[in-house]
N, C-alpha and C positions, 0 to 999 in steps of 0.2 A: 884650769878649773873653768867648764862652761860659764858663762855670765847668765845671770838669771830673770831670765825674760817674763816680765807683765802683760797679761793679754790684756787686761785693760789699758792702762799705757797705751799699748799697741793701737788699740781700737780708738782712742783719742788721735794719737797722731794722724794714722790715717786719715778718720775721716775729719779731722782740722786740714788738711794737706789737699782731701776732694775739694774742700769750700772755699780754698783760694781758687778752684778754678783753673789749673795751669798747666792740669794735661798729667797723663799718665807717668810719666818721669818723674815729676815733680811726686807725687804719692810713694812711692817708690824709693826714691832717694832721703824719702823722713821716715820710712819708716826702716830702712837698710842702717842708716844714722844711728838707729838705738840698737838693734838687735845684733845687727853685723852682720847677720848671715845673706848671702848673696843671693839677686832677684834678676829672674830675668824672665820678661813678657815678649811673646809674640800675636799677632791679629792672625786674624785666620786665611789669610797668604803666604803664612811662617816667616814675615817681615817681624826683625826684633824693635817694638818701639818701646822697649823701656831692660835696660839693665843698671844695675845698682850694686857695685863692689867694688872691695880697694884696688890689691894690683891685678889679682887673681881669683877667679871662683874654687879654684883646686882642681881645675880640670883644662886640660890644652884648647882637648875641640870645642867644651864650651868656649874659653875662652876667645878660642879663631872666630865663631861664630858670631860670638857678640861686637867684635872688630871689625868684622865682614858687614853685620845690620842685617842679615838674612841666614835663616837655616838651611843649607846647599839641603833639598830633598833627595837629590842622589847619592848622597853619602851618609847623611845621619836622620833624615823625618820616612827617608823611604824603609830605612833596617827598623824605625820604630813601627811602622805598618806592619813590615812583614812577621813583628813579632809579637803585632797587636797591641802595643803599649796604648799610643795615640785611642784606639776605638774602646781600649777597656777607660784609659781615664774619662773619656766622653761621657762613657755611662753614669760615671760613680758622681751622686750628686757632691760630694765632701773630696777634699785632695785624699789622696793616696801614696805612699813610699814607692818609688818607681827609682829603678838601678838599672840604669839603661842599658851597661854593659858598657859600651863606647864612648861613653860620660863617668869619669873615673870617680866621681862622687854621688850619691846618694840624693836624690830630691822628693821634697812633698811638692805633688803635681797635682793640677786641679786645669776641668776647663774652664773658663769663664761666657756664661749666660747671656745673652742678651734677648730677652723674647722668644727664647725656647730655642734658639739657635748659639751654637758656638760661635764667638767673636772673639776668641783666642786662646792660649794657655798660658798659664801663671807659673810656674815653679820655684820655688824656696830652696834654696841648699844649704845642709847642717855639714857641722863636718863629725860628730859624734854622736854615740847610740843615747846619751840624756837629753838630745838635741829633737830629737824625734820627735817625741810629742807636740812639744810645741810648734814645730814646723810647722804642722797640719794645720793646728788651728791659725798659727798666723798666715797660712798660705787660704783658708778658709775666709780668713775676716778681706783679707787683701784681695780676693776673685770678686768681693761684693762688691768694694770699694771702684775695682776697677771694672765691673759690669755697669754701674751708675755713669762713672765717665765715661766709657765707651760709648754708651746709650744717647748719651749728652751727643758725643763728639758724630754717631752719625744723625740726627735728627738735623744736627747742623749743616750735613751731607744733603742729605736731602731734601733741606729747603734747594740747595741750589744744581741739583740734577738737572737735567732739562727733559721741561714736564711733556713735551713732543713725545719724544722717544722713551717715555715711562708708559704714554696712555698707548703708544701703538708697541708695546712692549706684550701689555693687558690683556689687547684686544688678541693679537696672534696666537696667545694662546687661552683663548677665554675660556674655553671647553674642557682644560686639564683646571683649571680655575673650579676651589668648592664653590660648593652650592650657593651659598651666601656671597661669593661674591662676582658671579657671574650676574647676580641682579642690578638693574641698572640701563640706563643708553647708554652704549658708547659707539654711535653713530657719528657722533661729530670728531672720530679721528680718522684723518686724513688720509687713505689709504695710499692712497696714489703719490705719497712722498715714496714708497717703496717699490723701486724699480724693479722690474726684472731682470733677471733671473735669480728663484731662488733657490733653495737649497737647506733641509734641515737636518740635524743631525742628534741623537739620541747617544750621552755616551755613560755608561757604567765604571765605575774603578772596582778597582780588586778588591778592594776590602770597603765594604759600604760604608763610605765616612762620611757626614757633613763636611766637615772642615776640610778632607783631602779632597770632593768634590768642587768647594770654594775654590781651593788653590788653583785647579785645572782650569775650571772656569775663567779666573782671572790671567791665566797664562794664554788662553784662549784669546782672551777678549783684548792681551795684548797685541795680539795678531789681527784679528777682527775688532778692529774697535767699537765699529756699527752694529758690529752684530747683536741681537734681542736673545732673550734666555729667560729659562724658568726653573729652578730648579725645585725638585722635590724630595723625598728621603728616595726615592727609589731610583731616580734617573735627574740629570740636567740637560735641559733641550735648550740649540744653538738655534737661532731661524737666522740665517745669511741673505741678503738681498746685493741686487746691483752685479750681478756676477758676468763675467764676459765673454758674448755667448758664444764665443771660439771655446778656450781651453779655461774658462776661467772658473767651472768645477776639479776640473782636470787638477790644477794649481793646488786648489783649497784643497779636494781629498788626500795630496800629497800631503799637502803643510799639514792637516789634523791629523794624519798616517804618522808623522815623525813626534806631533805633541803628544799622541798615546802611546807610542812606544816611551818615549821620554818621562810619563807620568803612571805608567802600567794601569792604563783605561781600556774599556773596550768602547768603540763607536760605530753606531750603525749610521747609514747614509741615505737619502733619500731617492737621490737622482734630482735635475732639475728639472721646475715648473716654470708658469708665469703666469697662473691662473691665481689668485691669492684665494679661492672660493673652495682651493681644494685642497686647500695647506693643511688641515686635518688627517685627510687620505694620505697625502706623503707622509706625514709625523709617523702615520702607523705602518709605513714602509716600513721608511729608517729602524723605526722599533724593530716591529717583526726581523730587519736583516741582521740588525743584531742577537737575537735569541736565538733566529736561526742559526747563522756565524758563528758564534760563540761554541755552539754544541757540538758541530761542524769541524772546524779549526779552530782549537780555542788557542792554537800556538799565535793568532795572529791579533791583531788588536781595532784593524779597520774592516769596517763589512758593507758593502754597496748591495743596492735593493737588487740591482743592473746584473752583478754577480751569482746572486742567490734567486735568482728571478723564478727559473723552476721550482728549486726547493721551497720558496715558502708558496708558492701557488699549491703545491703538493701537499703543504701543511694540513692547508684547509680544507684539503678534500680528505687527508684521512682524520680529521678529527670528525670531519661528518660522517663517513661511511664506516671508520673505522677494519680492523684486518678483513672480517669478514666479508664486508662491500667491497672491496676491490680484491680480496685475495681471484687466481684465477686458476683453476684446475688444474690443467696444465703444466704449471708452473708450481705447483704442490706436489705434483709427482715426481718432477724431479729433486727437488729439496731431501723430498723422502729418500730418493734412489739416493743421494748423497750421504742422506742422515746412517742410511742401513750398510752400502757399501764402499763408501766411503769414497767415492768420486769424485769430482768437480765437476759436475755439468754444469751448475747454474752459474758457476762464475766464469765458465770458459763460453756460457751462451751469454751471456750480460757482454764479455767483454768485447766477442763478436759481435754483437747489436748496437754497441757504443762505438765501434769503428769501424762503423758502417758496413758491415756486414763484406767487409774486406779480410779477405785469407789471409793472406801474406802477413799484414800486418798484426791481425789477431796471433800468429802462428811465434810473430816474432817477440808481440809484449808477452806472452804465455811461457817463451821460454821452447818448446815444443815444432816437433816436425809437422811441416807441412799436412803429411799423410796422416799422423798422430791427432790433428786438428780435424780432418776431414773426417777418419772414424769417428772421432766425438761428435762431430755436426750431424753424424748418420744416426748416432745410438741416439742423439738428444731429440731427434725429428721421431724416431720408434717410441721414443719414451711420453714423449709428448703429445705425440699425435697430431703437429701440426705443419705447415711447411712454412719453416722457420726464415726464407728469403719472400714470402710473397708482403706486401705491400703493408696493408692489415692486420697480419699476424706481426710485424714488424713493432707498427704504433703499439698495438694491446699491449706486447710483453714488455717493451720497455715502459707504457704509464702502469703497469703495474709494479713493475721492477722498482722504479721511482721512488714509488707511494710505501713501497716496503723498506726500501733506505731511509727512505726521510721519518717512516714511525720507526725506524729504531736507533736512530740519527738520534732523536729526542726523547728516546728511552735508555739510553742505555749511557756510558761513560765513551768518553770521545777516543778511549784507544781500542773500543769494544769493537767498533764497525769501521767501513772503508769507505774512501770519500768515492761517491758514485762513477766518477770520471775517473775510478785507476787509481789512486793513490793509498796509503796506510796499506791496514790488517783487511781482511776479508770481514765482511758481514756474516751477522748468525745464518742470515740463508746462504750463505756458501763453504760453513763450516764440513768440513769432510769428515 
């Protein structure tokens, strides 16, 4: 028969332990000694900061996690995210019952919130249905006490944080801060401490979840401890200085790319710059590379501004002009012919132009005979009314095709359009 647990007694035990000031583990130990329900607590980095149980929690996965003092994200937490549990827990005000699947026993789980942000996760395990409701109440009570304790610890850490680093970080991302936080004079920040070159990364997680982004942030800071960051509701911004003039950016991109693959995040990179006064412009470059890159190549995790320069610039033109503004009558006639007759003229012309008007390369790319290509090109000139080998015509057609491609990429699912340079399936303008 399950032990009857009195909530008032739990309240007294928890807050007496809190008053002792001996830390998170002492609080969970005191509560477990009374309830005998296993407790485990992780911080926002998914490090196990407290675990109270006898010999087993009832789950070999959970026991292994506690013994190793860390939740392995690629094994356990990654699955939690894919199933949506962590995101769901974070959105709830109170504890919920969660059966993780990998964990063989159900738990009452909840986010520990400090100043509106997730500081950790707490779970109380129970072993029979009769304990479920009291486990929810006990876990809620424990979360409140742990929030107080973690806030106290955070304040202690903040007092020892390098104040110069804090000031520089605030100044670097000043234009992203809320209006009230931008007030005041921060000109005393010695920006000369930041040696060129500079690069900015903008990161988004597969699941928009603050706790997960904080975990990724810590992984990046482990590799780049001198980096500056700002974590907003939507993005994690990273500023890195002192890059080596030769291959510093290349090495950093490679490292960031590996981290993105490991933690299933997407990252836009700005490219290197040396003038701090233009940092907001380069941050926008990184953000736009992320936005465009995710739409065009969702299978990738790292997008650099240089790799997507043409697409990024075109996206601004598309937004300003709209299709009516950039469409060329000669290309519209070609698209209409393909639609009516089932021909492949638009795709043929685009491939021909992309390959530098080289007949041999284009025929090989399209898997058609050279004479077949020549016939198609003659028909294309007849339909469009232009000479497709004239330099000015080439420039005009390529520009219009690029704008069409970018607009379709931004307003369709990733599998419905083709990479402009020849990868993937045909875009809408090429459908036969």
